[in-house]
C-alpha positions in Angstrom: -10.5 -12.7 -3.1 -7.5 -12.2 -2.3 -6.1 -11.4 1.3 -3.3 -8.3 1.5 -1.4 -7.9 4.5 -0.6 -3.8 4.3 2.0 -2.5 6.2 2.2 1.3 6.9 5.8 3.4 7.7 6.4 6.7 8.5 3.9 9.2 7.3 1.4 7.2 6.0 0.9 5.2 8.9 0.3 9.1 11.4 -2.5 9.5 8.3 -4.3 5.8 8.4 -3.8 5.7 12.0 -3.0 2.0 11.3 0.5 0.0 11.2 -0.6 -2.9 9.9 -4.0 -4.8 8.8 -5.0 -7.2 6.2 -7.3 -6.3 3.3 -9.3 -8.0 1.1 -8.8 -7.6 -2.9 -10.4 -8.9 -6.3 -8.5 -11.5 -7.7 -5.7 -11.2 -10.4 -5.0 -7.1 -8.3 -2.3 -5.5 -9.9 -0.6 -2.7 -7.6 -2.3 -0.1 -9.2 -6.0 -2.1 -8.2 -4.7 -1.6 -4.6 -4.0 2.1 -4.4 -7.3 2.6 -5.7 -8.4 0.6 -2.5 -6.3 2.2 -0.7 -6.6 5.8 -0.9 -10.9 4.7 -0.8 -10.5 3.5 2.8 -8.5 5.7 3.3 -9.1 9.8 1.6 -6.5 11.0 3.8 -3.9 9.1 1.5 -4.6 11.6 -1.3 -3.0 13.7 0.5 0.5 12.8 -0.3 2.3 14.2 -3.3 3.9 10.3 -4.0 4.7 7.4 -1.7 6.1 4.1 -2.9 5.2 0.6 -3.0 6.5 -2.5 -2.4 5.6 -6.4 -2.0 7.3 -8.7 0.3 10.0 -5.6 1.2 10.6 -5.7 -3.4 9.4 -2.1 -4.7 7.0 -2.4 -7.2 5.4 -0.4 -10.1 1.1 -0.4 -10.5 1.4 -3.4 -13.1 2.9 -6.0 -9.9 0.6 -8.6 -9.9 -1.0 -9.4 -6.2 -1.0 -12.3 -4.6 -3.0 -14.1 -2.1 -0.5 -13.4 1.3 1.6 -10.8 -0.1 3.2 -7.7 1.8 2.8 -4.2 0.9 4.8 -2.1 2.5 3.8 1.8 1.9 6.4 3.9 2.3 6.7 7.5 2.4 9.2 10.3 0.7 12.5 9.7 2.4 14.5 12.9 2.9 18.2 13.3 4.0 21.2 15.9 5.0 
């Protein structure tokens, strides 16, 4: 198992009522596995149309492998004016 630190920003922190937490994932987990585990733990995130994932401060695709100690940020859509 690996341990991942999650940071929630904006609307995502409102939906899960947290700004950060840690979760265990299986070895060789990819971002897609992480997203599935996250929605299982926080079903309210299913209601979001989209959100970006950053791993260690770099945007990540679903195929990026996660390592023990990685910091994953959940970034909601941002609108500007």
